[in-house]
C-alpha positions as CSV (number, residue, x, y, z in Angstrom):
1,M,116.0,-23.2,55.6
2,T,116.2,-26.0,57.6
3,E,117.1,-29.5,57.1
4,C,114.7,-32.6,57.1
5,S,114.7,-35.0,59.8
6,K,114.1,-37.8,57.7
7,C,115.8,-37.4,54.5
8,G,118.5,-34.4,55.6
9,K,117.3,-32.2,52.5
10,E,117.3,-28.6,53.0
11,D,114.0,-26.9,52.5
12,M,110.9,-24.8,54.1
13,S,110.3,-26.8,57.4
14,F,107.5,-27.9,58.9
15,K,107.0,-29.1,62.6
16,C,104.7,-32.1,63.3
17,R,102.6,-31.4,65.9
18,Y,102.9,-35.2,67.2
19,C,106.8,-35.8,67.8
20,G,108.0,-31.8,67.0
21,E,110.8,-32.8,64.6
22,K,111.0,-30.2,61.6
23,F,110.6,-31.9,57.9
24,C,110.6,-30.9,54.2
25,S,107.0,-30.6,52.5
26,E,107.6,-34.3,51.6
27,H,107.7,-36.1,54.5
28,R,105.6,-33.5,57.0
29,L,102.6,-35.5,57.3
30,P,103.1,-38.1,60.2
31,E,102.8,-41.3,57.7
32,N,105.5,-40.2,55.7
33,H,108.1,-40.0,58.2
34,D,107.0,-42.8,61.0
35,C,106.0,-40.6,63.4
36,Q,106.6,-42.0,66.8
37,G,104.6,-39.2,68.5
38,L,101.0,-40.3,66.6
39,E,100.4,-43.5,68.2
40,K,101.2,-42.3,71.9
41,S,98.8,-39.1,70.8
42,I,96.1,-41.4,69.8
43,E,96.3,-43.7,72.5
44,K,96.1,-40.6,74.8
45,E,93.1,-39.2,73.1
46,K,91.4,-42.6,73.8
47,E,92.0,-42.7,77.3
48,E,90.6,-39.2,77.7
49,N,87.4,-40.1,75.6
50,D,87.3,-43.4,77.7
51,K,87.3,-41.4,80.8
52,W,84.9,-39.0,79.7
53,F,82.2,-41.5,78.9
54,K,82.6,-43.5,81.9
55,E,82.1,-40.0,84.2
56,K,79.2,-39.1,81.9
57,E,77.7,-42.9,82.4
58,V,78.2,-42.7,86.3
59,K,76.4,-39.4,86.2
60,N,72.9,-40.4,84.4
61,T,73.1,-44.1,85.7
62,P,69.7,-43.8,88.0
63,P,70.0,-45.2,91.4
64,K,69.4,-48.9,92.0
65,R,66.4,-49.4,93.2
66,N,64.9,-53.2,94.7
67,H,61.7,-54.1,93.3
68,K,60.2,-57.1,94.4
69,P,58.6,-59.4,92.1
70,S,54.8,-58.9,91.9
71,I,52.6,-61.0,90.3
72,A,49.6,-58.5,90.6
73,K,51.6,-56.1,89.3
74,D,52.7,-58.2,86.0
75,I,49.1,-59.2,85.7
76,F,48.1,-55.6,85.8
77,N,51.1,-54.2,83.1
78,T,50.1,-57.4,80.6
79,F,46.2,-55.9,80.3
80,R,46.9,-52.5,80.4
81,N,49.5,-53.0,77.6
82,S,47.0,-55.0,75.6
83,H,43.2,-53.7,74.5
84,T,42.2,-57.1,73.5
85,L,42.8,-59.0,77.0
86,S,41.4,-55.9,78.7
87,I,38.3,-56.7,76.5
88,I,38.2,-60.1,77.1
89,L,38.7,-59.9,81.0
90,F,35.6,-57.1,80.8
91,T,33.1,-59.1,78.5
92,S,33.6,-62.6,80.7
93,F,33.1,-60.6,84.0
94,I,29.9,-59.0,82.4
95,Y,29.0,-62.7,81.4
96,L,29.6,-63.6,85.4
97,L,27.4,-60.7,85.9
98,Q,24.5,-62.1,83.7
99,L,24.6,-65.4,85.5
100,S,24.4,-63.9,89.0
101,L,21.6,-61.8,88.2
102,G,19.4,-64.4,86.5
103,P,19.3,-68.3,85.3
104,T,17.8,-67.1,82.0
105,P,17.7,-64.3,80.0
106,A,14.0,-63.8,80.0
107,D,13.9,-62.9,83.7
108,N,17.7,-61.2,83.6
109,I,17.7,-57.3,84.1
110,V,21.4,-57.1,82.3
111,Y,19.3,-58.7,79.1
112,E,16.4,-56.2,79.9
113,N,18.3,-53.4,79.8
114,F,21.6,-53.6,77.6
115,A,20.4,-56.5,74.8
116,L,20.4,-54.8,71.5
117,Q,16.0,-54.6,70.6
118,S,15.2,-54.4,66.8
119,D,12.0,-53.1,67.5
120,L,12.7,-49.3,67.3
121,S,10.2,-48.3,70.0
122,E,11.9,-50.6,72.5
123,L,15.6,-49.4,70.9
124,A,14.6,-46.0,71.6
125,Q,14.1,-46.6,75.2
126,V,17.8,-48.6,75.3
127,P,19.9,-47.0,73.0
128,W,23.2,-47.7,74.6
129,S,22.3,-51.3,73.8
130,I,24.0,-50.4,70.4
131,V,27.2,-50.8,71.9
132,S,26.5,-52.7,75.3
133,V,25.1,-55.7,73.3
134,M,29.0,-56.3,72.4
135,F,29.5,-57.2,76.2
136,L,26.6,-59.8,76.4
137,H,26.7,-63.4,75.7
138,G,24.0,-66.4,75.6
139,S,26.0,-69.1,76.9
140,E,29.5,-70.2,77.7
141,L,30.1,-71.6,74.0
142,H,28.8,-68.5,72.8
143,L,31.3,-66.5,75.0
144,F,34.2,-68.7,74.7
145,A,34.0,-68.8,70.6
146,N,33.8,-65.0,70.3
147,M,36.8,-64.7,72.9
148,I,39.2,-66.9,71.8
149,T,38.5,-65.6,68.1
150,L,39.3,-62.0,69.5
151,Y,42.3,-63.3,71.0
152,F,44.1,-64.9,68.4
153,F,43.2,-62.4,65.7
154,G,42.8,-59.3,67.7
155,T,46.2,-59.4,69.3
156,A,48.0,-59.6,66.0
157,L,46.0,-56.8,64.8
158,E,46.6,-54.7,67.8
159,R,50.4,-55.3,67.5
160,L,50.5,-54.3,63.9
161,I,48.1,-51.0,63.9
162,G,48.7,-49.7,67.6
163,S,46.1,-50.4,70.7
164,K,44.4,-46.9,70.2
165,R,43.5,-47.5,66.7
166,F,42.6,-51.1,67.2
167,I,40.1,-50.1,70.1
168,K,38.6,-47.6,67.7
169,F,38.0,-50.1,64.8
170,Y,36.6,-52.7,67.3
171,F,33.6,-50.7,68.5
172,A,33.2,-49.3,64.9
173,S,32.4,-52.5,63.6
174,G,30.3,-53.5,66.7
175,I,28.1,-50.4,66.0
176,V,28.0,-51.1,62.4
177,A,27.0,-54.5,63.0
178,S,24.4,-53.7,65.5
179,M,22.6,-51.6,62.9
180,A,22.5,-54.0,60.4
181,F,20.9,-56.5,62.4
182,V,18.1,-53.9,63.4
183,V,17.7,-52.6,59.7
184,F,17.6,-56.2,58.6
185,R,15.2,-57.5,61.1
186,N,12.8,-54.4,60.5
187,F,13.2,-55.6,56.6
188,L,11.8,-59.0,57.6
189,N,9.1,-57.9,59.4
190,L,8.2,-55.1,56.6
191,I,8.1,-58.3,54.2
192,H,6.6,-61.1,56.3
193,D,4.3,-58.9,58.4
194,N,5.2,-61.0,61.6
195,P,6.7,-58.8,64.5
196,E,8.2,-62.0,66.2
197,L,10.7,-61.6,63.5
198,L,12.1,-58.6,65.3
199,G,13.6,-60.1,68.3
200,S,16.9,-59.2,70.3
201,A,20.4,-60.0,70.0
202,V,23.6,-60.4,72.3
203,G,27.4,-60.8,71.4
204,A,30.3,-59.6,70.5
205,S,30.2,-61.6,67.1
206,G,29.9,-58.7,64.3
207,A,33.1,-57.1,65.8
208,V,35.1,-60.1,66.2
209,V,33.9,-61.0,62.8
210,A,35.4,-57.7,61.4
211,V,38.8,-58.1,63.2
212,F,39.2,-61.5,61.9
213,A,38.4,-60.3,58.6
214,A,40.9,-57.3,58.4
215,V,43.7,-59.8,59.6
216,A,42.7,-62.0,56.7
217,M,43.2,-59.5,54.2
218,L,46.5,-58.4,55.8
219,Y,47.9,-61.9,55.9
220,P,45.8,-63.9,53.2
221,K,48.4,-66.9,52.9
222,A,48.4,-67.7,56.9
223,D,47.6,-71.1,57.7
224,I,44.5,-71.3,60.4
225,L,42.9,-74.6,62.2
226,L,39.0,-74.2,61.6
227,F,37.6,-75.2,65.2
228,F,41.1,-76.0,65.8
229,I,41.1,-79.2,63.4
230,I,40.2,-78.3,59.8
231,P,43.5,-76.9,58.2
232,M,43.1,-74.2,55.7
233,K,44.1,-70.6,54.7
234,I,43.0,-68.0,56.5
235,K,41.6,-66.2,53.3
236,T,39.7,-69.4,52.5
237,G,38.0,-69.3,55.9
238,L,36.8,-66.0,55.3
239,Y,35.4,-66.9,51.8
240,A,33.4,-69.9,53.6
241,F,32.3,-68.0,56.3
242,G,30.9,-65.1,54.1
243,A,29.1,-67.9,51.9
244,F,27.4,-69.5,55.2
245,E,26.5,-66.3,56.5
246,T,25.1,-64.9,53.1
247,F,23.1,-68.3,52.5
248,N,21.5,-68.2,56.0
249,V,20.7,-64.3,55.3
250,L,18.9,-65.4,51.9
251,L,17.1,-68.2,53.8
252,R,15.6,-65.7,56.5
253,V,14.6,-63.6,53.6
254,L,12.6,-66.4,52.2
255,G,11.0,-67.3,55.4
256,V,13.0,-70.3,56.7
257,Q,15.1,-70.1,59.9
258,V,17.7,-73.3,59.9
259,W,20.5,-71.4,62.2
260,P,19.3,-69.1,64.8
261,F,22.2,-66.8,64.5
262,A,22.4,-62.9,63.6
263,S,23.7,-63.1,60.0
264,S,23.0,-59.7,59.0
265,A,25.4,-58.5,61.9
266,H,28.0,-61.0,61.1
267,L,28.1,-60.1,57.3
268,A,28.1,-56.4,58.3
269,G,31.0,-57.1,60.3
270,L,33.0,-59.1,57.8
271,L,32.4,-56.3,55.4
272,V,34.0,-53.6,57.7
273,G,36.8,-56.2,58.3
274,V,37.4,-56.3,54.2
275,Y,37.4,-52.7,54.0
276,F,39.4,-51.9,56.7
277,G,41.9,-54.3,55.8
278,K,42.4,-53.3,52.5
279,K,43.2,-49.8,53.6
280,L,45.7,-51.2,55.7
281,Q,47.3,-53.5,53.0
282,E,49.7,-50.3,51.6
283,R,50.8,-49.1,55.0
284,Y,51.4,-52.4,56.5
285,A,52.5,-54.7,53.4
286,R,56.0,-55.3,55.0
287,K,55.2,-55.6,58.5
288,A,52.5,-58.3,57.8
289,S,54.5,-60.2,55.4
290,V,54.2,-63.5,58.2
291,F,51.5,-64.1,60.9
292,N,51.5,-67.4,62.9
293,P,48.0,-66.9,65.3
294,L,50.0,-69.2,68.0
295,E,52.1,-66.5,68.0
296,V,50.2,-63.6,70.2
């Protein structure tokens, strides 16, 4: 038996590992005998831990390299990290190539070999045009309208679903739109017996409309400016666009051409975008709560 250093009681002794004194069972814990060595021990352990972390940080810190700012490198990284911007850049380059090779589509070798042909015999000679049509445009306004729409809505969709999935969706939508155009033009030729209705098409509108429709399904309450002037909800814009293109398709079926748009391709792209957008709604419902087309 030994006397407790705290109360003097003779009892089975317990030695404190912090201060070295002996205590009874009641006062054996450091907090029960106001242990002076506990605080010192904690400080010592803290110092040793801080020293270990500092040494590890020094060992794992890579040597500093002097990187000079490079505009060219920044631009390269921007396009590498954004498939949307890469598509816009490549499509704009192709349009400049079109202009350099011929003043009009009629005598332009690019149109001749890469524009989408609805005549099946001609399409068989240029089957790649189902995809290449997405990079051709008929005018500066046509190019601008498609690319500015793709920039705002494509950037938002790509950030949400990832670049790889976005690029697959974009090209799949364009292919479906091309096929819809070919089928519809052949249908018109069948019911009106007029080969001139076959024609050809250029533009990325089908794929761009699909991107717009997918974003509209994900962010139905987002505010947009139609033609940069008219404010409306994005889903209202989707319905209005769908109604207009459906009306134009019906006019063509009746043999009336008012607007020379590839409405069949637009409608196909819209349906693909709506379908894809619905598939994404459950998976990205929380992440897609807010959309601002100006924050891209």
